[in-house]
C-alpha positions in Angstrom: -82.8 113.2 271.5 -79.5 111.4 272.1 -79.0 108.7 274.7 -76.4 110.9 276.4 -78.9 113.7 276.6 -81.5 111.4 278.1 -79.0 110.1 280.6 -78.0 113.6 281.7 -81.6 114.7 282.1 -82.5 111.5 284.0 -79.5 112.0 286.3 -80.3 115.7 286.8 -83.9 114.9 287.7 -82.7 112.3 290.2 -80.4 114.7 291.9 -83.2 117.4 292.1 -85.7 115.0 293.8 -86.1 115.1 297.5 -85.8 111.4 297.6 -84.1 109.3 294.9 -86.3 106.9 293.0 -83.8 104.2 293.6 -84.5 103.0 297.1 -82.7 99.7 296.8 -78.9 99.1 296.8 -79.2 97.8 293.2 -80.7 101.1 292.1 -77.9 103.1 293.7 -75.3 101.0 292.0 -77.1 101.6 288.7 -76.9 105.4 289.2 -73.3 105.3 290.2 -72.4 103.2 287.1 -74.3 105.7 284.9 -72.1 108.7 286.0 -68.8 107.5 284.6 -70.5 106.8 281.2 -71.9 110.3 281.1 -68.7 111.9 282.1 -66.7 109.9 279.5 -69.0 110.7 276.6 -69.2 114.4 277.6 -65.4 114.5 277.9 -65.1 113.0 274.4 -67.6 115.5 273.0 -65.7 118.4 274.6 -62.4 117.2 273.2 -63.9 117.0 269.7 -65.3 120.5 270.0 -61.9 121.8 271.2 -60.2 120.2 268.2 -62.7 121.7 265.9 -62.1 125.2 267.3 -58.4 124.9 266.8 -58.9 123.9 263.2 -61.4 126.7 262.7 -60.8 129.3 260.0 -61.4 132.9 260.8 -64.5 132.9 258.7 -66.0 130.4 261.1 -65.7 132.8 264.0 -69.3 134.0 263.7 -70.6 130.4 264.1 -69.0 129.9 267.5 -71.9 131.5 269.3 -74.6 129.5 267.6 -72.7 126.2 267.8 -72.1 126.8 271.5 -75.8 127.4 272.1 -76.7 124.2 270.3 -74.3 122.1 272.4 -75.6 123.7 275.6 -79.2 122.9 274.6 -78.3 119.4 273.7 -76.9 118.7 277.2 -79.4 120.9 279.1 -76.7 123.2 280.4 -78.4 126.3 281.8 -76.1 129.2 281.3 -77.0 132.5 279.6 -74.6 133.5 276.9 -74.9 137.1 275.6 -75.3 137.7 271.9 -71.8 138.4 270.4 -71.1 140.0 267.1 -67.8 138.7 265.8 -68.2 140.1 262.3 -65.6 142.8 262.9 -63.0 140.1 263.7 -63.8 138.3 260.5 -63.6 141.6 258.5 -60.3 142.6 260.0 -58.9 139.1 259.5 -59.7 139.3 255.8 -58.1 142.7 255.5 -55.0 141.4 257.4 -54.7 138.4 255.0 -55.1 140.6 252.0 -52.4 142.9 253.2 -49.9 140.0 253.5 -50.7 137.8 250.4 -51.0 134.1 251.1 -49.5 134.6 254.5 -50.8 131.3 255.9 -49.1 129.3 253.1 -45.7 130.8 253.9 -44.6 128.4 256.7 -43.7 125.5 254.4 -42.3 125.8 250.9 -40.4 122.6 250.4 -37.1 123.8 251.7 -37.5 122.8 255.3 -34.3 121.3 256.8 -32.5 121.2 253.4 -29.5 123.2 254.4 -29.1 121.2 257.6 -29.3 118.0 255.7 -26.7 119.1 253.2 -24.3 120.1 256.0 -25.0 116.8 257.8 -24.2 114.9 254.6 -20.7 116.5 254.7 -20.2 115.2 258.2 -20.6 118.6 259.9 -22.2 118.7 263.3 -22.7 121.1 266.2 -19.4 122.5 267.4 -19.8 125.9 268.9 -22.8 126.9 271.1 -24.9 129.6 269.3 -27.0 132.5 270.6 -29.6 134.1 268.3 -30.5 137.8 268.9 -33.7 138.9 267.2 -34.4 142.4 265.7 -36.8 145.1 266.8 -40.5 144.1 267.0 -39.6 140.4 266.3 -39.8 139.3 269.9 -43.3 138.7 271.2 -44.4 140.7 274.2 -46.8 139.4 276.8 -48.7 141.0 279.6 -47.9 140.2 283.3 -50.2 142.9 284.6 -52.4 141.9 287.5 -54.2 145.2 288.1 -58.0 144.6 287.6 -58.3 146.6 284.4 -55.6 144.5 282.7 -56.2 141.0 284.1 -58.0 140.0 280.9 -54.7 140.3 279.1 -52.7 138.2 281.7 -50.1 136.0 279.9 -51.6 137.0 276.6 -49.4 138.3 273.8 -50.0 141.9 273.2 -47.4 141.9 270.4 -47.3 138.9 268.0 -50.0 136.4 267.3 -53.6 136.7 266.4 -54.4 137.8 269.9 -52.7 141.1 269.1 -55.1 141.8 266.3 -58.1 140.9 268.4 -56.9 143.1 271.3 -56.4 146.0 269.0 -59.9 145.7 267.6 -61.8 145.2 270.9 -59.5 146.9 273.5 -57.7 149.5 271.5 -57.3 152.1 274.2 -56.2 149.5 276.8 -53.7 148.1 274.2 -52.2 151.5 273.6 -51.9 152.2 277.3 -50.3 148.8 277.9 -47.8 149.1 275.1 -46.6 152.6 275.9 -43.8 153.1 278.3 -43.6 155.8 281.0 -42.3 158.9 279.1 -40.1 160.0 282.0 -38.6 156.7 283.3 -38.8 154.7 280.0 -40.0 151.8 282.1 -43.4 150.3 282.9 -46.2 152.8 283.7 -47.9 152.2 287.1 -50.1 149.1 287.1 -48.8 147.7 283.8 -46.2 145.0 283.3 -45.2 143.9 279.8 -42.3 141.4 279.4 -40.6 139.7 276.4 -41.8 136.2 275.7 -39.3 133.5 276.5 -37.8 130.5 274.7 -37.0 129.5 271.1 -40.7 130.2 270.2 -40.4 133.9 271.3 -39.1 135.0 267.9 -39.5 131.9 265.7 -42.6 133.2 264.2 -44.5 136.5 264.4 -47.7 134.6 264.2 -48.8 131.3 262.8 -47.4 130.9 259.3 -45.3 134.1 259.3 -41.8 132.7 260.2 -38.9 134.7 261.4 -36.1 132.5 263.0 -37.8 129.1 262.6 -36.0 128.2 259.3 -32.6 128.8 261.0 -33.7 126.8 264.1 -34.9 123.9 261.9 -31.5 123.7 260.0 -29.5 124.0 263.2 -31.5 121.1 264.7 -30.5 118.8 261.9 -26.8 119.2 262.8 -27.5 118.4 266.5 -28.5 121.7 268.0 -31.1 121.9 270.7 -31.8 123.9 273.8 -28.6 122.6 275.4 -26.4 124.4 272.9 -28.8 126.8 271.2 -30.2 129.9 272.9 -32.5 132.6 271.6 -32.1 135.8 273.5 -35.4 137.7 273.2 -35.7 141.2 274.7 -38.3 144.0 275.2 -37.3 146.0 272.1 -39.2 149.0 273.4 -36.6 149.7 276.2 -33.4 151.7 275.9 -30.2 149.7 276.2 -29.7 150.9 279.7 -33.2 150.0 280.8 -32.8 146.5 279.3 -30.3 145.8 282.0 -31.9 148.0 284.7 -35.3 146.4 284.5 -34.7 142.9 283.1 -31.0 142.2 283.7 -30.8 141.3 280.0 -27.1 141.6 279.6 -26.3 139.9 282.9 -28.4 136.9 281.8 -26.8 136.9 278.4 -23.3 137.0 279.9 -24.2 134.1 282.3 -25.6 132.0 279.5 -22.4 132.4 277.4 -20.2 131.7 280.4 -22.3 128.6 281.1 -21.8 127.4 277.6 -18.0 127.8 278.0 -18.0 126.1 281.4 -20.0 123.1 280.3 -18.8 122.6 276.7 -15.4 124.2 276.8 -16.0 126.2 273.7 -16.6 129.8 272.7 -20.0 131.0 271.5 -21.2 132.1 268.1 -23.6 135.0 268.2 -26.0 135.7 265.2 -27.9 139.0 265.5 -30.5 140.3 263.1 -31.4 144.0 262.4 -31.6 146.0 265.7 -30.1 142.9 267.4 -26.8 143.9 265.8 -27.0 147.1 267.9 -28.2 145.4 271.1 -25.6 142.6 271.0 -22.5 144.6 270.4 -23.6 146.9 273.2 -22.9 143.8 275.3 -19.5 143.0 274.0 -18.5 144.5 270.7 -18.9 147.9 269.1 -22.2 148.5 270.9 -24.0 147.6 274.0 -23.3 144.1 275.1 -19.7 143.9 274.2 -18.9 147.2 275.9 -21.2 146.4 278.9 -19.6 143.1 279.6 -16.0 144.5 279.5 -16.8 147.5 281.6 -15.6 147.2 285.3 -18.6 149.3 286.4 -21.1 147.0 284.7 -20.5 143.4 283.4 -17.0 143.2 285.0 -15.8 140.7 282.5 -12.6 142.5 281.8 -10.8 143.5 278.6 -10.2 139.8 277.5 -13.7 138.5 278.1 -14.8 138.7 274.5 -11.5 137.1 273.3 -12.1 134.2 275.7 -15.8 133.7 275.1 -16.8 134.8 271.6 -15.8 132.8 268.5 -17.7 134.7 265.9 -20.3 137.5 265.6 -22.6 137.3 262.6 -24.5 140.5 261.9 -27.5 139.9 259.7 -29.0 142.9 257.9 -27.5 145.1 260.7 -28.7 148.7 261.2 -25.2 149.8 262.0 -25.5 153.5 261.0 -29.2 154.4 260.6 -32.8 153.5 260.0 -35.5 155.2 262.0 -36.3 158.9 261.5 -39.6 159.5 259.9 -41.5 157.4 262.4 -40.5 159.8 265.2 -41.4 163.0 263.3 -44.7 162.0 261.7 -45.5 158.5 262.8 -45.4 157.3 259.2 -44.5 153.7 258.4 -42.6 154.6 255.2 -39.6 154.4 257.6 -40.7 151.1 259.1 -38.1 150.7 261.8 -37.6 147.3 260.3 -41.1 146.3 261.2 -42.2 143.1 259.6 -45.3 143.4 257.4 -47.7 142.0 259.9 -46.6 144.4 262.6 -46.6 147.4 260.2 -50.1 146.4 259.1 -51.5 146.6 262.7 -50.0 150.0 263.4 -51.0 151.5 260.1 -54.5 150.0 259.9 -55.7 150.9 263.4 -53.7 154.0 264.5 -53.4 157.5 263.2 -50.0 159.0 262.4 -50.2 161.0 265.7 -50.9 157.9 267.7 -48.0 156.0 266.0 -45.7 158.9 266.6 -46.7 158.9 270.3 -46.0 155.2 270.5 -42.6 155.5 268.9 -41.6 158.4 271.1 -42.2 156.2 274.1 -40.3 153.2 272.8 -36.8 154.4 273.6 -35.2 151.2 272.1 -36.1 152.2 268.6 -34.0 155.4 269.0 -30.9 153.2 268.8 -31.4 153.3 265.1 -31.3 157.1 264.8 -29.0 158.3 262.0 -25.4 158.4 263.0 -22.3 160.2 261.7 -24.1 163.3 260.4 -23.0 165.0 257.2 -19.6 163.2 257.2 -21.4 159.9 256.5 -24.6 160.9 254.8 -23.6 163.9 252.8 -24.5 167.6 252.7 -26.5 169.9 250.5 -24.1 169.3 247.6 -23.0 165.7 247.9 -23.7 162.3 249.3 -21.4 159.2 249.1 -24.1 157.2 247.3 -25.3 159.8 244.9 -25.7 158.5 241.3 -24.0 160.3 238.4 -26.4 162.9 237.0 -28.6 163.1 240.1 -31.1 165.9 240.0 -31.2 166.0 243.8 -28.6 164.8 246.3 -29.4 162.3 249.0 -27.3 164.6 251.2 -30.5 166.6 251.8 -32.2 164.0 253.9 -35.4 165.9 254.1 -36.5 168.3 251.4 -39.6 170.3 250.7 -41.3 171.0 247.4 -42.5 174.6 247.5 -45.7 173.6 245.7 -46.5 171.2 248.5 -46.5 174.0 251.1 -49.8 175.8 251.4 -49.5 179.7 251.2 -51.1 179.9 254.6 -48.2 178.0 256.0 -46.0 181.0 255.4 -48.4 183.4 257.0 -48.5 181.9 260.5 -45.3 182.1 262.7 -43.0 181.4 259.7 -40.0 181.0 262.0 -41.6 178.0 263.7 -41.5 175.7 260.7 -38.7 176.3 258.3 -39.1 175.0 254.7 -35.5 174.8 253.8 -34.0 171.5 252.8 -32.1 169.7 255.6 -29.0 167.6 255.9 -28.7 164.7 258.3 -27.5 167.1 261.0 -30.3 169.6 260.3 -32.9 166.9 260.2 -31.9 165.4 263.5 -32.2 168.7 265.3 -35.4 169.6 263.5 -37.1 166.3 264.3 -36.0 166.3 267.9 -37.4 169.8 268.3 -40.8 168.4 267.3 -40.8 165.6 269.8 -41.8 165.7 273.5 -39.2 167.0 275.9 -39.3 163.6 277.7 -38.2 161.9 274.5 -35.5 164.5 274.0 -34.2 163.9 277.5 -34.3 160.1 276.9 -32.3 160.5 273.7 -29.5 162.5 275.2 -29.2 160.4 278.4 -29.1 157.1 276.5 -27.6 157.7 273.0 -25.0 159.6 271.0 -25.0 159.9 267.3 -21.7 161.7 266.3 -18.4 160.5 264.9 -15.2 160.3 267.0 -11.8 160.1 265.4 -9.5 160.7 268.4 -8.3 157.4 269.7 -7.8 158.6 273.2 -11.4 159.8 273.3 -12.6 156.5 271.8 -11.0 154.6 274.7 -12.6 156.9 277.2 -16.0 156.3 275.5 -15.8 152.6 276.6 -16.9 153.9 280.0 -19.8 156.0 278.7 -22.9 153.9 278.0 -24.4 156.6 275.8 -21.8 155.8 273.2 -22.1 152.0 273.1 -24.8 151.8 270.4 -22.8 154.0 268.0 -20.0 152.2 266.2 -18.5 155.5 265.2 -17.9 156.5 268.8 -16.6 153.3 270.4 -14.0 150.7 269.6 -14.4 147.1 268.9 -13.1 144.9 271.7 -9.5 143.8 271.7 -10.3 140.3 270.6 -8.0 139.4 267.7 -9.2 135.8 267.4 -12.9 136.7 267.1 -14.4 137.0 263.6 -17.1 139.4 262.5 -19.2 138.4 259.5 -21.6 141.0 258.0 -24.3 139.4 255.9 -27.0 141.4 254.2 -29.1 141.5 251.1 -28.9 143.8 248.1 -30.9 144.5 245.0 -34.2 145.8 246.5 -35.0 149.5 246.2 -34.8 151.1 249.7 -35.7 154.4 251.3 -32.8 156.8 251.4 -34.2 160.3 251.8 -37.5 162.1 251.8 -39.7 164.7 250.3 -41.8 166.2 253.0 -45.0 168.3 252.9 -46.4 170.9 255.3 -50.0 171.4 256.2 -52.0 173.7 258.4 -51.0 174.3 262.0 -52.5 171.9 264.4 -52.7 171.4 268.2 -49.9 169.1 269.4 -51.4 167.4 272.5 -48.3 165.2 273.0 -46.2 168.4 273.6 -48.3 169.7 276.5 -46.1 168.3 279.3 -44.6 171.2 281.1 -41.4 172.6 279.7 -40.8 171.7 276.1 -37.0 171.8 275.8 -34.5 171.0 273.2 -30.8 170.3 273.9 -28.9 172.0 271.2 -25.4 170.9 272.3 -25.1 167.1 272.7 -22.1 167.5 275.0 -24.1 169.7 277.4 -26.2 167.6 279.8 -28.1 170.6 281.2 -28.5 173.3 278.6 -31.9 173.3 276.9 -33.4 176.0 274.8 -36.9 177.1 275.6 -39.5 177.5 272.9 -42.4 179.9 273.1 -45.8 178.5 274.1 -47.2 178.9 270.5 -44.4 176.6 269.2 -45.1 174.1 272.0 -48.9 174.0 271.5 -49.2 174.4 267.8 -47.2 172.8 265.1 -47.6 172.8 261.4 -48.6 169.3 260.1 -45.8 167.5 258.4 -45.7 164.2 256.5 -44.0 162.5 253.7 -45.2 164.0 250.5 -47.0 160.9 249.2 -48.5 162.8 246.2 -45.0 163.3 244.7 -43.8 160.4 242.4 -41.2 160.7 239.7 -40.1 157.3 238.4 -37.7 158.6 235.8 -35.8 161.0 238.1 -32.4 160.3 239.6 -32.8 159.3 242.3 -36.2 157.8 241.7 -39.0 159.3 243.8 -41.9 157.1 244.8 -44.7 158.5 247.0 -42.4 161.1 248.4 -39.5 158.7 249.1 -36.2 159.1 247.3 -35.1 155.5 246.6 -31.6 154.2 247.0 -29.9 150.8 247.3 -30.4 148.3 250.1 -32.4 145.3 251.3 -35.8 147.0 251.0 -35.7 148.3 254.6 -32.2 149.4 255.5 -30.0 151.5 253.3 -26.8 150.1 251.8 -24.5 152.5 253.6 -25.9 151.5 256.9 -25.7 147.8 256.1 -22.1 147.7 254.9 -20.3 151.0 255.5 -18.7 150.0 258.8 -18.0 146.4 257.5 -16.0 147.4 254.4 -14.3 150.6 255.6 -15.0 151.8 259.2 -13.9 148.6 261.0 -10.9 148.3 258.7 -9.4 151.2 260.5 -7.4 150.6 263.6 -9.0 153.5 265.5 -12.3 151.6 265.6 -10.8 148.1 265.4 -7.6 148.2 267.6 -7.5 144.4 267.9 -7.5 143.8 264.2 -10.6 141.6 264.2 -11.1 140.1 260.8 -14.3 141.4 259.2 -15.8 139.5 256.3 -18.7 140.9 254.2 -21.1 138.7 252.4 -23.7 140.4 250.2 -26.6 138.2 249.0 -28.3 139.3 245.8 -32.1 139.6 246.0 -33.4 137.0 243.5 -36.8 136.1 244.7 -38.9 133.4 243.0 -42.0 135.0 241.6 -44.2 132.1 242.5 -43.3 131.9 246.1 -44.9 134.6 248.3 -41.8 135.4 250.4 -39.3 134.8 247.7 -38.0 131.3 248.4 -34.4 130.2 248.7 -32.7 133.3 247.1 -34.6 136.2 248.7 -32.6 138.8 250.5 -35.3 141.0 251.8 -34.6 142.5 255.2 -36.8 140.0 257.1 -37.1 137.1 254.6 -33.3 136.8 254.4 -33.7 134.7 257.6 -35.1 131.9 255.5 -32.7 132.2 252.6 -30.4 129.4 251.7 -27.3 131.6 251.6 -27.7 132.9 255.1 -28.5 129.5 256.6 -25.4 128.0 255.0 -23.2 130.8 256.5 -24.7 130.3 260.0 -24.4 126.6 259.9 -20.8 126.7 258.5 -19.7 129.0 261.3 -21.5 127.1 264.0 -20.2 123.7 262.9 -16.6 124.9 262.7 -16.4 125.4 259.0 -16.4 129.2 259.2 -13.1 129.5 257.3 -15.2 128.7 254.1 -17.0 132.0 254.4 -15.4 134.6 252.2 -16.0 138.2 251.1 -18.7 138.4 248.4 -19.9 141.7 246.8 -22.7 142.3 244.4 -23.1 146.1 245.0 -20.9 149.2 244.9 -20.7 149.4 248.7 -16.8 149.6 248.6 -17.1 152.5 246.2 -19.7 154.3 248.3 -17.9 153.6 251.6 -14.6 155.0 250.3 -16.4 158.4 249.7 -17.5 158.7 253.4 -15.4 161.2 255.4 -13.9 158.7 257.8 -10.7 160.7 258.4 
C-alpha cells in the first residue's frame, strides 16, 4: 500500500473519531502539515490521469471503467460507479476510421506554413483584412438548450467533433430532435437551442485531424494575419438566408465586422467563401444574399455604393452557383452529398435510414439554397444538354431517368397516376421532387427561394428588393462596384454526379407527409395557389431511390451505381462551378458595374501516397489545403492580386457558351 494511501486512510480515520488522537498542539500541527502533502500528491496524480485520458486511443475506452475503479480503491474513495459497456463506441470508432482512411494522420503532411513562408520571402505581408465564409456543414454546431432533457448536451458540439459520433450512438433520438428545425417556422423547436460555434476554430477542422480551413489560416498567419485582421464567419447552415438574419443577426454582424475593419485599418476587405458560403456571402452584398441584403434600404441600409467602398475582392472557392442538392430531398440518399465532407456523410449514412435523412434535409432550409437553378435553359432538355459528350447514348438533360426494368410490374397496377415513370428534365424533376416533400417544406421553399432565370433588366433591378431572389445569380444583378474583383477558383478532373437513374419500389406509408394539407404550389409566381392531392397520394408513395444496381462503365456518359457521371470537382458539377464565371457574369444584364471576373481552374492531381491528395488536390473539400488555392488567397490578401489570371484546364467555356443565356 502506498504512503499516500496510508496517509489518506489515517487522515480519514482521524476525522471520523469522536476525539482526535492528537490532544497536544504538536499533534494538531502534525495533522495540519499532513493535509497539504496529501492534497499535493493527489492533485499530481489527478493531473497525470487527466493527461493519460487526453492521449488515450479510442481502443482504450473500455479500460476507463476498470482504471477508474482501481484508482478509487487505491485512495479509498467510496463512490459507486455503475458498470459501463463502451464496446459500441470502440466498434463505431473503428468503422468511422475505416470509412475515412488514415484520417488521424491527415493533419500534418509536411506542407504546413510553406505557402506563407514563400510569400513572406517575397516581402509580402498582410494588407487587406480578410473574412472567411465556410460552406454547408463545415461549421460546428453546439447546444445551448437548458431544458432538462437536453442539459446533458449543453455547450457540447452536436455537429463536428467526436462528441457528435458518441451522441448519435447513445442519444440518437435526442440528437435527431435537437438537429431538426421547426418545419413551420424554420427556427428552433420549443425547448431546443442550437447555435453555430464561434471563432477561428469553428470551421478550422471538422474534428481532430480532419482539417478544413486550418491550412489557409496557418499560411495567413505567416504573413501577419491574426484575429485583428482575420475573421471567420461561421453560421448555422441549417437556416434559410432570411432566418440567418432573423434569428442570429448574421448579416448585421458581418456588415459591422467589415465596417469595423474599414474604420480601424482604412482598407477594404477581401472575402473568401467556400461552397455554400458562395451563396450565403453574395446574399449579403453581391449576387446573392449578403451583397443584396447590405445594399437594400429595407435591410442592411448600406446603400448602392457600400460594396464599392468596403469590398476589395470576393474569392469564391468551389462555389455552388447554379446547383447541387436534389436527391437528398427526394430520397435522402447521400449520392448527392450537399457538399458534405466525408466525416459528416459517414455519420448520416451509417446511423440513419434514407427516410430519416430525407426528413432531416427537409427541415434544413439552408440546404435548399443549392436547389437546381435555371431549369432547361441551363441544364438541357430531353434532347440536349450543354455538357453532353459527342455520341452520348443518353442526355444529361434528362436529370432523372427510369429504367423500365427497374420498375416492378406491381408499381404500374396501383394508382399509376401518382408516380409517373417518364424521364424528367430539370424543370420536371424540380416539380416532381417538391410534390413528394412535406407541404411545410414546399412553403418554406417558395417563401425563401426562387430558381428561375430572368433576362429583363428592369425586372432584375426590381429583384434587388425581393429576398427570395438573392440566392439565385440568374435572377439578381451583381452590385454596382466596378473596382471590386471576383475570382472564381475551383477544381477539375474528378468525376462528378451530373444526372441520375432512379428506381421505383412498392408503395409505402409516408409518415412525414401526414401534416394536414399536403399542397404543392405549381406556379412559383403565385404565393397562394396550391394544388391539393388526394389522401392516397398524401399517405402512400411509391418508394424511390437512385438505381444503385445499374452500372455501365463503358457508356457515354458513364453510369456508376445509378449516377450518370460528368465533369467537376467530385461533388459539384462543372457547369455550376464555372458557368456564371465565364459567361453569365460577362453579360451586363447580370453585371451592370462591369466587375472583373477571373476564373482559375486547378487540375486535380492528387499524390497517391497522401490520403487527402497533398499539394495538388482539387477535390471539393480538400482544395482548401491545396497550394494553388492558398497562393491565390495570400496574393489577393497581401495586395498582389493582380498576379492572379485566368487559367482553364476544362472545356467550361465551350459548355457555358451552349447555355441559353439570351
